[in-house]
C-alpha positions as CSV (number, residue, x, y, z in Angstrom):
1,X,-1.2,-6.0,9.5
2,X,-3.1,-4.5,6.6
3,X,-2.9,-6.6,3.5
4,X,-1.7,-3.7,1.4
5,X,1.3,-3.5,3.6
6,X,1.9,-7.3,3.7
7,X,2.1,-7.7,0.0
8,X,4.9,-5.2,-0.1
9,X,7.0,-7.8,1.6
10,X,6.2,-10.7,-0.8
11,X,9.4,-10.2,-2.8
12,X,11.5,-10.5,0.4
13,X,9.5,-13.5,1.6
14,X,10.2,-15.2,-1.8
15,X,13.9,-14.7,-1.3
16,X,14.1,-15.7,2.4
17,X,16.0,-19.0,3.1
18,X,13.8,-21.8,4.4
19,X,14.8,-22.9,8.0
20,X,13.4,-26.4,7.5
21,X,14.0,-28.7,10.4
22,X,15.3,-25.9,12.7
23,X,11.9,-24.2,12.4
24,X,9.9,-27.4,12.5
25,X,11.7,-28.5,15.7
26,X,10.3,-25.5,17.6
27,X,6.8,-26.8,17.3
28,X,7.5,-30.6,17.1
29,X,6.5,-33.0,19.9
30,X,9.7,-34.3,21.5
31,X,9.0,-37.8,20.2
32,X,8.9,-36.4,16.6
33,X,12.2,-34.5,16.7
34,X,14.2,-37.6,15.8
35,X,12.3,-37.9,12.5
36,X,13.1,-34.4,11.4
37,X,16.8,-34.8,10.5
38,X,16.6,-38.4,9.4
39,X,15.5,-39.5,6.0
40,X,14.6,-43.0,6.9
41,X,11.0,-42.3,5.9
42,X,12.1,-42.7,2.3
43,X,12.4,-46.4,2.9
44,X,8.7,-46.4,3.9
45,X,7.6,-45.3,0.4
46,X,5.4,-42.5,1.8
47,X,2.3,-41.2,0.0
48,X,2.5,-37.7,-1.3
49,X,0.2,-34.8,-0.4
50,X,0.2,-31.0,-0.7
51,X,-1.4,-28.2,1.3
52,X,-2.0,-24.5,0.7
53,X,-1.0,-21.9,3.3
54,X,-3.2,-19.1,2.0
55,X,-3.1,-15.4,3.0
56,X,-5.8,-13.0,2.0
57,X,-7.5,-9.8,3.1
58,X,-10.5,-9.8,5.5
59,X,-11.7,-6.3,6.2
60,X,-8.4,-5.2,4.7
61,X,-6.4,-7.1,7.4
62,X,-4.2,-10.0,6.5
63,X,-5.5,-13.5,7.5
64,X,-4.3,-17.1,7.1
65,X,-6.9,-19.8,6.4
66,X,-7.0,-23.1,8.3
67,X,-9.7,-25.8,8.4
68,X,-11.3,-27.9,11.1
69,X,-11.7,-31.4,9.6
70,X,-14.8,-33.4,10.1
71,X,-14.9,-36.5,12.3
72,X,-14.2,-39.6,10.2
73,X,-12.2,-42.9,10.5
74,X,-8.6,-42.0,10.2
75,X,-5.6,-40.5,12.1
76,X,-6.4,-36.9,11.0
77,X,-10.1,-36.9,12.1
78,X,-11.2,-33.7,13.7
79,X,-7.8,-32.1,13.5
80,X,-6.9,-28.6,12.4
81,X,-4.9,-28.2,9.2
82,X,-4.4,-26.4,5.9
83,X,-6.6,-27.1,2.9
84,X,-5.0,-29.9,0.9
85,X,-4.8,-33.6,0.4
86,X,-3.2,-36.5,-1.4
87,X,-1.9,-36.4,-4.9
88,X,-4.2,-37.7,-7.6
89,X,-3.0,-39.2,-10.9
90,X,-4.4,-36.2,-12.8
91,X,-2.3,-33.7,-10.9
92,X,0.6,-32.3,-12.9
93,X,2.6,-31.5,-9.8
94,X,2.4,-30.9,-6.1
95,X,1.4,-27.3,-6.6
96,X,-1.5,-28.5,-8.7
97,X,-2.5,-30.8,-5.9
98,X,-2.6,-28.0,-3.3
99,X,-4.7,-25.8,-5.6
100,X,-7.1,-28.5,-6.6
101,X,-7.7,-29.7,-3.0
102,X,-8.2,-26.2,-1.8
103,X,-10.9,-25.7,-4.4
104,X,-12.5,-28.9,-3.5
105,X,-12.4,-28.4,0.3
106,X,-13.2,-24.7,0.7
107,X,-14.4,-23.5,-2.7
108,X,-11.6,-21.2,-3.6
109,X,-10.8,-21.4,-7.3
110,X,-7.2,-21.6,-8.3
111,X,-7.5,-18.5,-10.5
112,X,-7.9,-16.5,-7.3
113,X,-4.6,-17.8,-5.8
114,X,-1.0,-16.8,-6.6
115,X,1.5,-19.3,-5.4
116,X,4.5,-17.5,-3.8
117,X,6.8,-20.3,-2.9
118,X,7.1,-23.9,-1.8
119,X,8.1,-24.6,1.8
120,X,10.0,-27.6,3.3
121,X,8.2,-31.0,3.0
122,X,7.4,-32.7,6.2
123,X,6.9,-36.4,6.9
124,X,3.9,-37.5,9.0
125,X,4.6,-41.0,10.5
126,X,1.1,-42.0,11.6
127,X,-0.3,-41.7,8.1
128,X,2.9,-42.2,6.2
129,X,2.4,-39.1,4.2
130,X,5.1,-36.7,2.9
131,X,3.4,-33.3,2.7
132,X,4.5,-30.4,0.6
133,X,3.3,-27.0,1.8
134,X,2.9,-24.0,-0.5
135,X,2.4,-20.4,0.5
136,X,-0.1,-18.6,-1.6
137,X,-2.0,-15.3,-1.6
138,X,-5.3,-14.0,-2.8
139,X,-5.5,-10.2,-3.3
140,X,-9.3,-10.2,-2.9
141,X,-11.6,-10.9,0.0
142,X,-12.7,-14.5,-0.1
143,X,-16.0,-16.3,0.5
144,X,-15.2,-19.9,1.7
145,X,-17.6,-22.7,0.8
146,X,-16.6,-25.7,2.9
147,X,-17.2,-29.2,1.6
148,X,-19.2,-30.3,4.6
149,X,-18.2,-34.0,4.1
150,X,-14.6,-33.1,4.9
151,X,-14.5,-29.6,6.5
152,X,-16.4,-28.6,9.6
153,X,-15.4,-25.0,9.4
154,X,-12.8,-22.5,8.2
155,X,-10.6,-20.7,10.7
156,X,-9.4,-17.3,9.8
157,X,-6.2,-16.5,11.7
158,X,-5.1,-12.8,11.6
159,X,-1.5,-12.1,10.8
160,X,-1.2,-10.2,14.1
161,X,-2.2,-13.2,16.1
162,X,-0.1,-15.6,13.9
163,X,3.1,-13.6,14.5
164,X,2.4,-13.1,18.2
165,X,4.2,-15.3,20.7
166,X,0.9,-15.2,22.8
167,X,-0.6,-17.6,20.3
168,X,2.0,-20.3,21.3
169,X,1.1,-22.7,24.2
170,X,1.8,-26.2,25.4
171,X,-0.9,-28.8,25.9
172,X,-0.9,-32.3,27.3
173,X,-2.4,-34.9,25.1
174,X,-2.2,-38.5,23.9
175,X,-1.1,-39.2,20.3
176,X,-0.7,-42.2,18.1
177,X,2.8,-42.8,19.5
178,X,2.7,-41.6,23.1
179,X,0.3,-41.0,26.1
180,X,0.0,-37.8,28.1
181,X,2.8,-36.0,26.5
182,X,3.3,-32.2,26.4
183,X,3.3,-30.8,22.9
184,X,3.8,-27.2,21.6
185,X,0.8,-25.8,19.8
186,X,-0.8,-22.7,18.3
187,X,-4.1,-21.6,19.7
188,X,-6.4,-20.5,16.9
189,X,-9.9,-19.3,18.0
190,X,-9.8,-21.7,21.0
191,X,-8.7,-24.6,18.7
192,X,-5.4,-26.4,19.4
193,X,-3.1,-26.7,16.3
194,X,-0.3,-29.1,16.9
195,X,1.8,-31.7,15.1
196,X,2.7,-31.3,11.4
197,X,0.5,-28.3,10.8
198,X,2.1,-26.4,13.7
199,X,5.5,-27.4,12.4
200,X,4.6,-26.0,9.0
201,X,3.3,-22.9,10.6
202,X,6.5,-22.5,12.5
203,X,8.6,-22.4,9.3
204,X,6.1,-20.0,7.7
205,X,6.2,-17.7,10.7
206,X,10.0,-17.6,10.9
207,X,10.2,-16.9,7.2
208,X,7.8,-14.0,7.3
209,X,9.3,-12.6,10.5
210,X,12.8,-12.6,8.8
211,X,11.3,-10.7,5.8
212,X,9.7,-8.1,8.0
213,X,13.0,-7.1,9.7
């Protein structure tokens, strides 16, 4: 989809109702579904984080940015996700966290980004984080400058592939809570995107598809 056509739908996307757990469940590992409609995570005093789901034009075509994280000690090592991270004391709000972390991780200054809307927060049991996703757009072509300490590379996922059911698959893997389980995932440039990121992508995808009708 050409970016000039995509931005015409932004007002509708802003007004679309979020599907929250119904959309998350489509891409959630079976063992995670029980967490989606419960709020027992509040008793765990989760740490807060925010990420940016950023759309932008590349060769005039709409793309979504994801990152491949570097290998490091921790549950999210080498995983695919959105630019973002934990809240710092200096952050005014969660939106500020998403913009600051995006600048730090991939070099995109907040002045180039317009936040469209917040999406449903999602709890990540292994790391005890409650993550707030924000959809944003940049109307100019972007040059990403990854922080090589944190980011191995930036994945640029075209809107056409994002909305296509051909990008959805199932993979067998071991997680922090189960061994050899089948999980739904997005395939992005041969990378497997699963778990919380895939669940956020599911809600984003359903929201955009509804707006395009």
